[in-house]
C-alpha positions as CSV (number, residue, x, y, z in Angstrom):
1,L,136.5,325.3,51.7
2,P,140.2,325.1,50.8
3,T,142.2,323.2,53.4
4,S,145.5,322.4,51.5
5,C,147.3,325.5,52.9
6,S,148.8,324.5,56.2
7,V,149.4,326.7,59.2
8,E,153.2,326.3,59.0
9,S,153.5,327.3,55.3
10,A,151.3,330.3,55.9
11,S,153.4,331.4,58.8
12,V,156.7,331.0,56.9
13,D,155.4,333.1,53.9
14,C,154.2,335.8,56.3
15,M,157.5,335.9,58.1
16,A,159.4,336.2,54.8
17,D,157.2,339.2,53.9
18,M,157.9,340.7,57.3
19,Q,161.6,340.4,56.9
20,D,161.5,342.6,53.8
21,E,159.9,345.4,55.7
22,P,162.0,347.6,58.0
23,N,161.8,346.7,61.7
24,E,160.3,349.7,63.5
25,E,161.1,348.3,67.0
26,E,164.7,347.7,67.7
27,N,164.1,345.3,70.6
28,V,162.4,342.7,68.3
29,N,164.5,340.3,66.3
30,P,163.5,338.9,62.9
31,N,162.0,335.8,64.5
32,G,159.3,337.9,66.1
33,I,160.6,337.5,69.7
34,S,161.7,340.4,71.9
35,Q,165.1,340.6,73.4
36,E,163.8,340.1,77.0
37,E,161.9,336.9,75.9
38,Q,165.0,335.7,74.1
39,A,167.2,336.2,77.2
40,A,164.7,334.4,79.4
41,L,164.5,331.6,76.9
42,N,168.3,331.3,76.9
43,K,168.3,331.2,80.7
44,L,165.8,328.3,80.7
45,M,168.0,326.4,78.2
46,V,170.9,326.6,80.7
47,S,170.8,323.9,83.2
48,P,170.7,325.0,86.9
49,Q,173.8,325.3,89.0
50,P,174.5,322.7,91.7
51,N,173.7,325.0,94.6
52,E,171.0,327.0,92.8
53,D,167.4,326.8,94.1
54,L,165.3,325.0,91.5
55,S,162.1,326.9,92.4
56,Q,163.8,330.2,91.7
57,H,165.4,328.8,88.5
58,Y,162.0,327.8,87.0
59,K,160.0,330.5,88.8
60,K,158.7,332.3,85.7
61,P,158.4,330.0,82.7
62,V,158.3,331.9,79.4
63,V,155.7,331.0,76.8
64,V,156.7,331.8,73.3
65,H,153.7,332.9,71.1
66,P,154.5,332.1,67.5
67,Y,152.9,334.1,64.8
68,R,149.7,332.2,63.5
69,I,147.3,333.0,60.8
70,P,143.8,331.6,61.4
71,R,142.5,329.1,58.9
72,L,139.9,330.3,56.5
73,D,137.4,327.5,57.4
74,D,137.6,328.5,61.1
75,I,136.8,332.1,60.2
76,C,133.8,331.0,58.2
77,A,132.6,328.7,61.0
78,S,132.8,331.5,63.5
79,Y,131.0,333.9,61.2
80,I,128.2,331.4,60.6
81,A,127.8,330.8,64.3
82,R,127.7,334.5,65.1
83,N,125.2,335.4,62.3
84,L,122.9,332.4,62.2
85,N,119.8,334.5,62.5
86,E,120.7,336.5,59.4
87,Y,122.3,333.7,57.4
88,P,120.6,330.3,58.4
89,I,122.7,328.1,56.2
90,L,123.7,325.5,58.7
91,D,122.0,322.7,56.8
92,S,124.3,323.3,53.7
93,V,127.6,323.2,55.7
94,P,129.7,320.1,55.4
95,N,129.3,317.6,58.2
96,E,132.9,317.9,59.5
97,Y,132.2,321.6,60.5
98,I,128.7,321.1,62.0
99,E,129.8,320.3,65.6
100,N,132.2,323.2,65.9
101,I,129.6,325.7,64.6
102,V,126.9,324.3,66.9
103,N,129.2,324.6,70.0
104,E,130.0,328.3,69.2
105,I,126.4,329.4,68.7
106,D,124.9,331.6,71.4
107,L,121.5,329.9,72.0
108,S,120.1,332.9,74.0
109,S,120.3,335.1,70.9
110,L,118.6,332.7,68.5
111,E,115.2,333.6,67.0
112,I,113.1,330.5,67.4
113,N,110.5,331.5,64.8
114,R,113.1,332.0,62.1
115,V,115.3,329.0,63.0
116,S,112.3,326.7,63.1
117,T,111.4,327.4,59.4
118,T,114.9,327.3,58.0
119,I,117.2,324.8,60.0
120,S,116.8,321.1,60.6
121,C,120.2,320.2,61.9
122,D,119.7,317.5,64.5
123,K,122.8,318.5,66.6
124,L,121.6,322.1,67.0
125,W,118.2,321.1,68.1
126,Q,119.6,318.5,70.4
127,R,121.8,321.1,72.1
128,M,118.8,323.4,72.4
129,C,116.7,320.7,74.0
130,T,119.2,319.5,76.5
131,Q,120.1,323.0,77.6
132,R,116.5,324.1,78.1
133,W,115.1,320.8,79.4
134,P,117.8,318.6,80.9
135,N,115.5,315.6,81.1
136,C,114.1,315.7,77.6
137,H,115.6,312.4,76.6
138,A,112.6,310.5,78.0
139,H,110.3,312.6,75.8
140,R,112.3,311.9,72.7
141,K,111.9,308.1,73.2
142,H,108.2,308.5,72.5
143,V,108.7,310.3,69.2
144,C,107.1,308.2,66.5
145,G,107.7,308.1,62.8
146,W,107.2,311.1,60.6
147,P,105.2,311.4,57.4
148,S,106.9,311.7,54.1
149,P,109.0,314.8,53.4
150,S,106.6,315.9,50.7
151,E,104.1,316.8,53.5
152,F,106.6,319.3,54.8
153,N,107.5,320.8,51.4
154,G,110.7,318.8,51.2
155,L,112.0,319.8,54.6
156,A,112.2,316.5,56.6
157,P,112.2,317.4,60.3
158,S,114.6,315.8,62.8
159,P,113.3,314.0,66.0
160,W,115.1,316.6,68.2
161,K,113.4,319.4,66.3
162,R,110.0,318.0,66.9
163,V,110.8,317.5,70.6
164,Y,111.8,321.1,71.0
165,L,109.0,322.7,69.1
166,E,106.3,320.5,70.7
167,K,107.5,321.3,74.2
168,H,108.0,325.0,73.2
169,I,104.4,325.3,71.9
170,N,103.0,323.4,74.9
171,E,104.7,325.9,77.3
172,L,103.4,328.9,75.3
173,L,99.8,327.6,75.4
174,E,100.0,326.7,79.1
175,S,101.4,330.1,80.2
176,Y,99.3,332.2,77.9
177,H,97.4,335.1,79.4
178,A,95.3,337.6,77.4
179,S,96.6,341.2,77.2
180,P,95.0,343.8,79.4
181,S,93.8,345.8,76.4
182,E,90.9,344.1,74.6
183,L,91.4,346.2,71.5
184,S,94.9,345.0,70.7
185,N,95.8,341.6,72.1
186,V,99.5,341.6,71.7
187,N,100.0,338.3,73.5
188,L,97.6,336.5,71.2
189,S,99.3,337.9,68.1
190,R,102.7,336.7,69.3
191,L,101.3,333.3,70.2
192,L,99.8,332.9,66.7
193,Q,103.0,334.0,65.1
194,S,105.0,331.4,67.0
195,I,102.4,328.7,66.2
196,K,102.4,329.4,62.5
197,C,106.2,329.0,62.3
198,A,106.2,325.7,64.2
199,A,102.8,324.2,63.2
200,P,104.0,322.0,60.3
201,F,106.3,320.1,62.7
202,I,103.8,319.5,65.6
203,R,102.1,316.2,65.9
204,C,101.3,316.0,69.6
205,I,100.0,318.6,72.0
206,K,99.9,317.8,75.7
207,L,98.7,320.5,78.0
208,N,98.9,319.8,81.7
209,Q,97.0,323.0,82.5
210,L,95.0,325.7,80.6
211,P,94.2,328.5,83.0
212,S,93.4,330.9,80.2
213,H,90.6,328.7,78.8
214,L,91.8,329.8,75.3
215,D,89.4,329.4,72.4
216,L,91.0,326.3,70.8
217,S,88.7,326.4,67.9
218,Q,90.9,329.1,66.4
219,I,94.2,327.6,67.5
220,L,94.0,323.9,66.8
221,P,93.1,324.2,63.0
222,L,96.6,325.9,62.5
223,F,98.3,322.5,63.1
224,P,97.9,320.5,59.8
225,N,99.7,317.4,61.1
226,L,98.3,317.1,64.6
227,S,97.6,313.5,65.5
228,C,97.3,313.5,69.3
229,L,95.5,316.1,71.5
230,D,95.8,315.8,75.3
231,I,94.3,318.5,77.4
232,T,93.7,318.8,81.2
233,Y,91.6,321.7,82.2
234,K,93.0,322.8,85.6
235,T,95.6,325.2,87.1
236,L,98.9,324.1,88.6
237,N,100.7,325.7,91.5
238,I,97.7,327.8,92.4
239,G,98.7,328.3,96.0
240,M,96.1,330.4,98.0
241,N,94.5,331.9,94.9
242,Y,92.0,329.1,94.5
243,K,89.0,329.7,92.1
244,E,86.5,327.1,91.3
245,E,86.2,328.2,87.7
246,D,89.9,327.5,87.1
247,F,89.3,323.7,87.4
248,G,87.3,321.7,84.9
249,M,86.1,322.0,81.3
250,N,83.3,324.6,81.1
251,L,80.5,324.6,78.5
252,N,82.4,327.2,76.3
253,D,85.5,324.9,76.3
254,A,83.4,321.9,75.3
255,L,81.7,324.0,72.5
256,N,85.1,325.1,71.1
257,I,86.4,321.5,71.1
258,S,83.2,320.3,69.5
259,K,83.6,322.9,66.7
260,Y,87.2,321.8,66.1
261,L,86.2,318.1,65.9
262,H,83.3,318.9,63.6
263,H,85.1,321.0,61.0
264,S,88.9,320.9,61.1
265,T,90.2,317.4,62.0
266,K,91.8,315.3,59.3
267,S,94.9,313.9,60.9
268,L,93.7,313.8,64.6
269,T,93.6,310.1,65.8
270,S,93.8,310.4,69.6
271,L,91.8,312.7,71.9
272,I,92.5,312.7,75.6
273,L,90.3,314.8,77.9
274,S,91.1,313.3,81.3
275,E,90.9,314.9,84.7
276,S,88.7,317.8,83.5
277,L,85.5,317.3,85.6
278,I,83.5,316.4,82.5
279,D,79.9,315.5,83.3
280,D,76.8,314.4,81.4
281,E,76.0,317.9,80.1
282,T,79.5,318.4,78.8
283,I,79.4,315.0,77.1
284,H,76.2,316.0,75.3
285,I,78.0,319.0,73.8
286,L,81.1,317.1,72.9
287,M,79.0,314.4,71.1
288,A,77.8,316.9,68.6
289,G,81.4,317.2,67.2
290,L,82.4,313.6,67.8
291,Q,79.5,312.1,65.8
292,Q,80.6,314.1,62.8
293,N,84.3,313.3,63.2
294,K,85.8,310.6,60.9
295,S,89.4,310.3,62.1
296,I,89.5,309.7,65.9
297,L,90.6,306.1,66.8
298,S,91.2,306.6,70.5
299,L,89.1,308.4,73.0
300,D,90.2,308.8,76.7
301,L,87.6,310.4,79.1
302,S,89.1,308.9,82.3
303,L,89.1,310.6,85.8
304,N,85.9,312.6,85.1
305,K,82.3,312.7,86.4
306,I,80.4,310.7,83.7
307,S,77.4,308.8,85.0
308,D,74.8,306.6,83.3
309,V,73.3,309.4,81.2
310,G,76.7,310.2,79.7
311,A,77.4,306.5,79.2
312,R,74.2,306.2,77.2
313,R,75.3,309.0,74.9
314,L,78.7,307.3,74.4
315,S,77.1,304.0,73.6
316,Q,75.1,305.7,70.8
317,Y,78.4,307.2,69.5
318,M,80.0,303.7,69.6
319,A,77.2,302.3,67.5
320,A,77.1,305.2,65.0
321,T,80.9,305.2,64.2
322,N,82.9,302.5,62.7
323,I,86.2,304.2,63.3
324,L,86.6,304.3,67.1
325,R,89.0,301.5,68.3
326,R,89.9,302.4,71.9
327,L,87.6,303.8,74.6
328,N,88.8,304.7,78.2
329,L,86.1,305.4,80.8
330,S,88.0,304.5,83.9
331,S,87.5,306.4,87.2
332,N,84.0,307.7,86.5
333,Q,80.6,307.3,88.1
334,I,79.1,304.7,85.8
335,N,76.7,302.2,87.4
336,D,74.9,299.1,86.2
337,D,72.5,301.0,83.9
338,G,75.3,302.7,82.1
339,V,77.2,299.4,81.6
340,Q,74.1,297.9,80.2
341,Y,73.9,300.7,77.6
342,I,77.5,300.1,76.6
343,A,77.1,296.3,76.5
344,S,74.1,296.5,74.3
345,K,76.1,298.4,71.6
346,L,79.3,296.3,71.7
347,H,78.0,293.9,69.0
348,S,77.6,296.8,66.5
349,S,80.9,298.6,67.3
350,R,84.5,297.8,66.3
351,L,86.2,298.5,69.6
352,E,89.5,296.8,70.2
353,A,90.1,298.1,73.8
354,L,87.6,299.0,76.5
355,D,88.5,300.3,80.0
356,L,85.8,300.5,82.6
357,S,87.9,300.2,85.7
358,L,87.3,302.1,89.0
359,N,83.5,302.5,88.4
360,N,80.4,301.3,90.3
361,I,79.7,298.1,88.4
362,D,77.8,295.4,90.3
363,D,77.0,291.8,89.4
364,K,74.0,292.8,87.3
365,G,76.0,295.0,85.0
366,A,78.9,292.6,84.9
367,E,76.8,289.8,83.7
368,H,75.5,291.9,80.8
369,L,79.0,293.0,80.0
370,F,80.5,289.5,80.1
371,E,77.7,288.2,77.8
372,A,78.3,291.0,75.3
373,I,82.0,290.4,75.3
374,S,81.5,286.7,74.6
375,K,79.6,287.6,71.4
376,N,82.0,290.3,70.3
377,T,84.7,289.4,67.7
378,T,86.8,292.6,67.7
379,L,87.7,293.3,71.4
380,Q,91.2,292.4,72.3
381,N,91.8,294.3,75.6
382,V,89.2,294.7,78.4
383,N,89.8,296.2,81.8
384,I,87.0,296.0,84.5
385,S,89.2,296.0,87.5
386,C,88.4,297.6,90.9
387,N,84.6,297.4,90.7
388,R,81.9,295.6,92.8
389,I,81.8,292.3,91.0
390,T,81.4,289.2,93.2
391,D,81.3,285.4,92.8
392,E,77.7,285.7,91.6
393,S,79.2,286.7,88.2
394,F,81.8,283.9,88.1
395,G,79.6,281.8,85.8
396,A,79.3,284.6,83.2
397,F,83.0,285.2,83.5
398,I,83.9,281.6,82.7
399,K,81.5,281.5,79.8
400,C,83.0,284.7,78.4
401,L,86.5,283.0,78.4
402,Q,85.1,279.8,76.8
403,V,83.2,281.5,74.0
404,N,85.3,284.5,73.0
405,K,88.1,283.9,70.6
406,S,89.4,287.4,70.0
407,L,90.3,288.5,73.6
408,R,94.0,288.8,74.3
409,C,94.2,290.8,77.6
410,L,91.6,290.8,80.4
411,N,92.0,292.5,83.7
412,V,89.5,291.6,86.5
413,S,91.7,292.5,89.5
414,G,90.2,294.0,92.6
415,N,86.9,292.1,92.2
416,Q,85.9,289.3,94.7
417,L,85.2,286.7,92.0
418,I,86.2,283.9,94.3
419,P,84.9,283.9,97.9
420,S,87.4,283.9,100.7
421,S,87.0,282.1,104.0
422,S,87.6,285.1,106.1
423,G,85.0,287.2,104.3
424,S,82.3,284.5,104.4
425,A,82.9,283.9,108.1
426,A,82.5,287.5,108.9
427,Q,79.4,287.7,106.7
428,S,77.9,284.7,108.6
429,S,78.7,286.2,111.9
430,T,77.2,289.6,111.0
431,S,74.1,288.0,109.5
432,S,73.3,286.2,112.7
433,R,71.0,288.1,115.1
434,P,70.8,287.9,118.9
435,Q,68.1,285.4,120.1
436,S,67.5,287.2,123.4
437,R,68.2,290.4,125.2
438,A,70.7,288.7,127.5
439,G,73.4,288.6,124.9
440,A,74.4,287.7,121.4
441,V,74.4,284.0,120.5
442,S,77.8,282.8,119.2
443,V,78.0,280.9,116.0
444,D,78.2,277.1,116.5
445,S,81.7,275.8,115.8
446,K,80.4,272.9,113.7
447,A,78.3,275.2,111.6
448,Q,81.3,277.4,111.0
449,E,83.4,274.5,110.0
450,A,80.7,273.4,107.5
451,V,80.7,276.9,106.0
452,E,84.5,276.8,105.7
453,D,84.3,273.4,104.0
454,K,81.8,274.7,101.5
455,I,83.9,277.7,100.7
456,Q,87.0,275.6,100.2
457,T,85.2,273.2,97.9
458,A,83.8,276.1,95.9
459,R,87.2,277.7,95.6
460,K,88.7,274.4,94.3
461,Q,85.9,274.1,91.8
462,Y,86.4,277.7,90.6
463,F,90.1,277.2,90.3
464,K,89.7,274.0,88.3
465,Q,87.2,275.6,85.9
466,M,89.6,278.5,85.2
467,Q,92.5,276.1,84.7
468,Q,90.5,274.0,82.2
469,V,89.4,277.1,80.3
470,L,93.0,278.4,80.0
471,L,94.3,275.1,78.9
472,N,92.1,275.3,75.8
473,E,94.4,275.7,72.8
474,N,91.8,277.4,70.7
475,M,91.6,280.6,72.8
476,N,93.9,283.5,72.1
477,L,94.1,284.9,75.6
478,I,97.7,286.0,76.5
479,E,97.4,288.1,79.7
480,L,94.9,287.6,82.5
481,E,95.2,289.8,85.6
482,L,93.8,288.2,88.7
483,Q,95.2,290.1,91.6
484,H,93.0,290.4,94.7
485,I,90.1,288.2,93.4
486,G,90.4,285.5,96.1
487,L,93.1,283.3,94.6
488,T,96.2,282.2,96.6
489,K,99.7,283.1,95.4
490,L,100.3,279.5,94.3
491,E,97.1,279.3,92.3
492,M,97.9,282.5,90.5
493,Q,101.4,281.2,89.6
494,T,99.9,278.1,88.2
495,L,97.6,280.0,86.0
496,H,100.4,282.3,84.8
497,K,102.5,279.3,83.9
498,I,99.8,278.2,81.5
499,L,99.9,281.5,79.7
500,K,103.6,281.9,79.7
501,P,104.3,280.1,76.4
502,R,101.8,282.3,74.6
503,Q,103.5,285.4,75.9
504,V,106.8,284.1,74.7
505,K,105.4,283.6,71.2
506,R,103.9,287.0,71.2
507,D,107.2,288.6,72.2
508,Q,109.1,286.7,69.5
509,A,106.6,287.8,66.9
510,E,106.9,291.5,67.9
511,R,110.7,291.2,67.9
512,K,110.6,289.9,64.3
513,K,108.3,292.8,63.3
514,R,110.7,295.3,64.8
515,I,113.7,293.7,63.0
516,A,111.9,293.7,59.7
517,A,110.8,297.4,60.1
518,A,114.4,298.3,60.9
519,K,115.7,296.6,57.8
520,L,113.2,298.5,55.7
521,Q,114.3,301.8,57.1
């Protein structure tokens, strides 16, 4: 756009042309100022008299409006901002005009379906995000790298564009309701039209609710670059309109997900179906699609109702696939039998992370699990916190730490692996029975002191064994969570000091990797 013509030169040329024309109004001088304005201006130029009131002298300041011709680039910028739906050429505008155009755009009049396919300006999408969702900056931090521009037909999307379109599609799916007329579902056609326009830029779908129980086997294949699918089958803000069928994944939902996993997944790597009341029958339907899938690396089925039967089906899936790397089964109803099924298939799987926290695992199942972990060579992160494991499994726990060389993070918090004096004293008092009907026989003080001494001796032995195992330089363990297992605060600090140098080395290595990746970009 030409910018050599200044405002002053244009004004002078225009005034020269105006002087050649006859002045129609007699009260306007050649400078373009009326006689009244000129008189008031002359009055202001005169200094006030000594006895004159200053407030009256400067009561009505006169503003002189010079004749100004707007710049051509300003006219073009305003026109582009007003007609962006008809002429979406914002990406081809020079950078020095982008901010002014974006600030003039009326966001309420934009057609999202048209803009999403034609405009990738990061500043426009940022303004749209921050105006619609003021707290969207936290979501943008989790936006990962994009594929190559060739996968998007040369249109490389911006991070803010992905944030907006993902949240926009998530809200459309969560709030969808079928049209009253079954013959012409207008709402479904509108939803499909919006999805087709935004589908190439969507990589993550996170639905906090799905009250419509939409057939996802027809919707999800429309997203060619979908890598993460997170669905919770429930209804939010239901108030007094509670219906049992609104909560949990039903059999039709499981069948639709299974169809999608069996036929249409090429880029999906993470599947999260937590808090959806999934039981053993639902797992049986989902396994039909999961066993045929060749892309899922992470599977999260936490906060459900999976028991030993469902754990057996999952263990068969672990052994059959060589792709699955992370499995989350926390907060379910898995007992010792289910853990034994999973432990028996660990040697033939390639899992790197396993979460079995908040289940019903006892010492029998824990011993099998620790034994399987000691023989495994791929597991790096294991979480079995908040179960029913006691000090009877401490030997298997120490052996697992001694033998395994691949484990990096282990969480056993919330399990009484080391006996405490208060718990044993209470146990000894409750185990004692009254010898006569006259009253209960109190525990002898000497016997109680002997029990306390045995417990303290056992605690010291357990602590020394753990200390010796962690001092082994050949092990790769970096993080060991031991809260609420019977150790004192001083003992836990001692064990953490042993692992501290390894954590520092890990952080330094990760920092070097980030710096190298930034240099490559």
